[in-house]
Every structure is written in structure tokens, then in C-alpha cells.
N, C-alpha and C positions, 0 to 999 in steps of 0.2 A: 287479314284474309284468312279464312278457314281452309286448311288443307284436308284433302281426302286421305283415307287410310293408305291407299296405294301410293299416293304422292309422298307421304311421310316415309314409307319404306324405301322409296327411291332416293331419298336424301341421305340415308344412313351410310352408304359406302363412301360418299364424299366426305362426311364428317370424320370417318375412321382414317381416311387418307390424310386429312388435314392434321389430325392428332399425331399420327405417325411421323409426319413431316416435321412438326414442331418438336417432337421428342428427339428425332435425329439431330435437329439443329442445336438442341440443348446439349446433347451428349458430345457432339463434335465441336461445340463452341466453347468460348472461354468460361462461360458460367458452369458448364458441365465439368470441365477439366479442374476448375478451382474447387467445385463441390467434391469431386472424387478425391482430390489431394487432401482436403480437410478430413474426409472420412478415414483415409489411410493414416493420417497423423493421429487421429483420435484412437484408432485401433491399436497402433503401436504404443501410444501412451497408456492406454488401458491395460495392455498386456504387460508393460513394464512396471507400472505402479500398482495396479490391482491384481497382477498375476493372472489375467484372464487369458485362456489359451486361444491362439489364432486358429482359424479353420484350416483344414487340410494339412496340419502339421507345420504350418509356416512359422519360422523362427525357432523351432524346437531342435535341439541337438540330437543327432542320431545316438541310439543306445550303444554304450561301449560294451563289447562282449566280455563276459567273465573269463579271466585267464585260465581258470580251472574247468571251464565248461558249466553246464547247467543240469539241474534235476528238473525233469518235466513230468508232472503228475497229469495223467490223461483227463480229458473232459469227463465230468460225471463221476470220477473216482475220488475217494477220500485219501488224503495224505496219511501215511502210516508211520507210527513209531514202533520200533521193535525193542522189546525188553527181554533180555536174556537173564534168567535167574537160575539158581542152582537147586537141585533136588533136595539137598540136605536142609537148607534154611530159607527157601524162597518165601514161604508164608510167614514164618516167625520173624524174618528180618524186616518185614513191612515194606520192602522195596516196591512190590506191585501196588499196594495201597497208596503209597506215597506218589507214585506216578499217576494213578487214577485220580487222586485228589487234586493234583496239579492241573490235569487236563480239564477239570471242571472250570477252571479260571483262565487257563492259557491254552486251551485246546482248539482254537479256530485259526485257520489260515485263509484269509479273505472270507468267503462265505462257507467254506468247507470245514467240517469237524474232523479233527485228527483221530484216526482209528488206532487202537492199541492192540498189538499182537504180542503174546507172551509165549516164549519157548523155554524149555528147561535145558540146563547145561549138563552134559554127561562127563565133564572134566576130561574130555579127550580132544587133543589138539586138532586131529583130522576132522572130527565132527564140527568143531567150532569154526574151522576155516571154511568148511562146506556151507554152513549156515550163513556165514558172512558173505560168501560169494553169491548165495541166493538173495540176500538182502540188497547187494549191489545191483543185481540183475532186475530187481523189482522196481519199476519206475515210480511206485507209490511211496517207497521208503525214503523218508527225509532224515533219518538218524537212528542210531542204536544206543540204548542204555544197557549197561551190563553189570551184573552182580555175580559173574562167573568166577571159577577158580583161576589161579595164576596161569596155568598152561593154556586154558581156553582164551583168556583175555589176550595173551600175547599172540596167539594164532589169529584171533579176530582182528587185532591191531594191524597185523601185517597186511591183511586184505583191505581193511577199511582205510588205512593210510594211503595205500596206492590209489584207491578210488576217490579219496578225499571226501568221504562221507562222515559226518559228525559222529564221534564215538565218545560217550561219557560214561566213566566207570565210577560206581558209587563206593566200592570198597575193595581196593587192591593196592598192595604195596610194592609190586614189581617195579624195580628201578627202571627197566627198559620201557615201561609204558610211556613215560614222558622224557625219553632220551633226547639229547641235543638234535635239533632238526625236525622234531615232531610237528606235524601240521594240523591234524584233524582229531587228535585224541586229547581228552581232558580227564583229570583226576579230581574227584569231588572231596577227597580227604587229603590231609597232608602227606607228602611223599615221605617214605621211610627215612631217607637220608637227612631230612630236616631235623631229626632228633639230635644229630650230632651238634649242630649249631646251637640249638636250644639248650642242650645240656651244658655246653661249654660256657655260654653266656651266663646261665643261672649259677653255675658253680664258681665262676670267677667273680661275678658281680654281687651275688646274694649270699653265698656260703663262704666265699673268699678262699677256696682251696688254692694250692700253689703248684703241687707236683702230682701229675696224674699218670695212671697206667690204664690202657684200654685192653680188655680181653674179649675175644670173639671166637666163633666156631668156624670161620673160614668161608661162610656162604657170601655171595656177592652183596646182598643187602646189608649185611653186617660190616663188610669192608667199606662200603659207601658211607655208613654212619661214622665209622672210625676215621676215615679221611676227613669228613666234614668237621668232626670234633677236633681233630688235631690242628687243622687249619685255623679254626676259630679260637681255640684255647691259646695257641701260641700268639695269635693276633691280639689277645687280651693280656699278653705278657706272662702267661702261664707256661709251665714246662710239662711236656708230654715225654716222659722218660722211656716209654716202650709201648708199642702196639703189638700184642702177642696173641697168636692163635692157641687156644687150649683144646686138648683132645678129651674125649669122654673118660679116658683112663689117666688123666693128668695127675701128676704127683703134687698135691696141694701143699704138702709140707715144704717142698723145694720152692714152689711158687711163693709161699708165704715168707720164706727166708729172703727171697729176692725183693719182695715188697718192703720188708723191714730195712734191708740194706740200702735201698734206694730212697728211703724216707718218703714213701708215697703217702699222701693224705687224701687221695681220691682214686677209687677203683670204679671204672665204668664198664659194666659187663653187658655184652650184647648177644647172649645165647638163650637157650631154653630154660624154662623154670626149674626143672629137676636138677640140672647141673648148677644153676645159679644158687639154689638152696644149699647144695652140698658144698660149693665153693665158699659161700658166705659163712656157713657154720664152721668150716675148717679154719678160715682166716680169723674168726672171732676166738676160736680155741687157742690160736697161736698169739693172741694178744693184739690183733690189729684194732686200732682205735680210730682210724680215719673214717671218711665218708664212703659209703657203698651206694652205687646207683645202677639201676638196670634199665634196659630199653624195653620197648613195648612187647617184644617177644616173651619176656618173663612176666611183665606186668599183666598181660592178658592171658597168661598160662596158669591154670589152676594148680599145677604142680609146684609153683613157686610158693613154698610154705615155710613154716618154722618160726620159732620165737626170735631167732636172730634178725628177722626182718624189721623189727621195731627200730624206727629212726632212719630207715633207708629211703632213698628217693627213686623215682621212676619217670622216664619220659613216655608219654602215652599218646597214641595216635587217635585221640578222640577229638571231635570237633566241638569247640565251644558254641553254645547256643546264643543266638542274637536276641535282643530285646523282643523282637517280633515273635520269638518261639512260643512264648506263653499263650498269646492269643491264638496263634496257629494251632497249638496243641489242643486248646479248648474246642475249637471248631472241628478239628480232626476227630476228637473223642465223641463229639455229639453225633457224627455221621458214621464213623468207622470203628470206634473203639480205641483202645490204647495203641498209640503208634509204636511200631517195632523200631529197633535201634537204627535201622538204615532208612526209615521212612523220610526223615528230613533231607538227607542227601539225595534220595531218589526224587523227592518233590522238587528240589531246586534244580536237579538235572533236567527234568521234564519241563519245568518252567522256563529254563534257559533256552532249550531247544524250541519250545512253542513260541516264545517271544521272538527269538532270532528268525524263525521261519516267517512269522507274521510281518516282520519288518522288511524283509527282502523279497517276498513273493510278489509276482506280477501276473495278472490275468492276460492271457494271449487272445488273439482274435478267434482262434479255434476253440476257445473255452478251456484250454489247459492252464495249469499253473506252472510258472517257470521260476526256479530259485537258483541263483548263481551260487556255485559251490564255495568259491572264495568269499563271496559276500556273506553267505550263511555262517561259515566258520569264523570269519572275522567279526560278525555280529555277536556271536556267542562269546568270543574272547573279550569283547569290549562292552558288553551289555551293562547299562547302568541299573543294576538290579540288586536291591537289598533283600537277600533271601533269609530263610529261617536259620541257615547255617552261617550267616554273616554276609558281608559284601562279596558278591560273586564276580571276582576278577581273576584272570589267569595270566601267568607269565608267558614268555615267548614259546615255551615248550609244553604248556598245558597244565602246569601245576597251579594250585590256588595261591595267588600272590599275597592274600591277606591272612592266611592261616598259618599258625605255628602249633606244634605239639604242646600238650599240657604238661606241666611238671607236677607230679603227685608225691606226697609223703605218707609213709605208713606209720601210723601212731594209734595206739589204743585199739588195735585189732581191725583197723580200716584205713583206706586211703582217703586223703583229703587233698584237694587241688590247692597248690601254693603259688602257682604261676600260670 
């Protein structure tokens, strides 16, 4: 039978009702319940095995708040790295170029490019502290790299440690930078005190000296080296007969007599180059035939001169270059010219900060970037990164765990690394 158009329209409502009735019977019946249960099981298995996320956050653990709080970079703003360099040697050191070169490779956090801000150091503690407070107040700043003088570094450290903002120092030997309990500060070169341990091990194991005297000028860094040397040297069954402070007006004749009377075969001097030269010359004139070693303070001081230097040793706070350094140096020279002496340390500092930030940053619903302070600092400390200055790992207080000072020997008018 053929239905007219109007009659077909009148049959549509009843067909809809019939479909709805059958759908409700399926949903509320055993077939629907079983089907729904199977779907739930498949979703759970898929989430557990394939790691597929469930909708509406189902099965996801709530985020644990960072114990030290968070850095929050506003939506649309670029994360910022602050570089503090000094007026005297900023360009020549290569610190800025090293940071810029690193940001080409490690300069993105999520989709945002890290912006570099460079400020010059005045070597005034009050100015340094003020700039550090400004960095803490800027929500875009995710870390500070510094090549400032000692007074500025320690002033910056006080502020940044309290705020728990990452602070990486490319060239500073201040003992307090990585004092016990340090949380956010990192030293890219060996700590000054590590010279003592290196000197003691080398002299006992390689040169086989037996009786040592340590001479210093009384500054805190030197006394730290002396303490480390004495502990390690005695631990190697050597004798440290005296640790003595020498004044600029020291009577070298009397000192030389004491050295002879005590049968000293190693003098480790921890002062300036000018006094080291005068001391060494005086001892040689008095017939001292033992080993003479200086710390980095004399090694890096152009006033440490004289013919008596031949055959002397030095502990040097220079960073040995990793195998990767050669290829890195070639790439650097193609783009930026000859790298300055601190370019490798600055590069690794920026690379560590950039990678650490990229690993912990999370995008929020409002478009901002959130970085846990403890997570960021912990990430830098434990980053599995082989840098151009070696494996980048830090101890509990922020010193490089894998770095030791070099041992140099002066022969034929120049220093040669022997350890």
C-alpha cells in the first residue's frame, strides 16, 4: 500500500518513541550493564598497559606541591636568565658568549625561548644584593649565572639562597659560596680548598715526600687549603710538622733554619706570587734541596718569577677539558671566534639551567609556566649531562663532584700539567 506524504510524517513520532523505548530497555537491562562493564574494564586496561589517560582526570594522582614553592612565568612572557658579569673582564672572559652559545641548544622551556639579560657588576655588595632582590621579584627569572667579584657573589648568594633561586658561579673561589647547608648555589670550577687534598695525594703518592711544612698568609681561603692538606697528608702516613702564617716582613733566614732543623722535604706555600718568589729564593740560598709547591694564588700571579722556580710544583684551579671540548671549540670558533677562558664554564652553567628548567616546567591552564623550586634545583644537581668541562655533577653543597685541581710543574721556562 502506498502512503501519502502526510501519513508518512504522522508515523515518525511513533518510530522515535519506539527507538527510545528500546534504548532505555537496553541501558537498564542486563545487556547494557554487561556492555558498560566491559567498556570500563577496557578503559582501565588501556590506561594501565598503554598509559592512556582517562577522561576528566580519572585515576590520576593529584600533583604534590613543591616544598619550596614555585616559580610562575606569566602567560605570554619569556623565561629569563640573568647573567652578572664584571666590567673588567666580561667580554674578554667569554662568559656572555658561552651563555649565548648554550642557549642556542638548550634555550627553550616548553614552547618559550629563554631570554638573556646581562648586567655588569660594580663589585659593591650593596649593589649586588639589590640586583639579586630585583631578580627574585621578577617572575620571569628562572636562575642567575654570575662572573662577579667575591664581594658581589657573596652578597648575591645571601639573597638567592633565601629565595631558593638557582645561582651558578663560573669563576669564584670564595669558600663560603658552597658552605655546609648550601641549597641553591653551584660552583662551576673546583673549590679553592680542594687544592689541599690534591697536593697531599700527589706529594705522598707520586713524589713520595715525607715531612711537610705549610706556609700561608692568614686569609680564610688559605687556611682552608692548609686544613685540607694536613688532614689528607697525615691520612697518607705523612708528617705535617707545622702550619705557619708568614708575614710580608718575615725573617726568611730564621724560617730557613727551622726548615733545616725539622728535616722538611716539602714546603707548600699558599700566598701571593711576590712573596712566594722571595721566599723560594731565600730558601734556595740557604741550601734547601727539598720540594717547593705553591697554590693557585701564586701559580696564577704574574709576580711569581725567578730562576729558582725551575722544578717547583703548583696546584692550579683550572678545569680539565673533556673529550667533547675539541668539537665544541670548533663549532664555537665558526660562529663566535676564539672562546674566552670562562666560555666553557659559562656554557655548561647555562646548559644545566636550561635543561633543568625544561625537565620540570609545566604548562598551567591559564597559560603560565610553573617550575617547582626544589625540583629545579634538584634537577640541576643530578642532571645526567656530559659537559665541555666534564661530567656535570655536584655534591650536597654545590661543588663539582668530579673535578679536582690540576698539578703543574715548572720546567724549561713553562708549566706542564703532570696530574
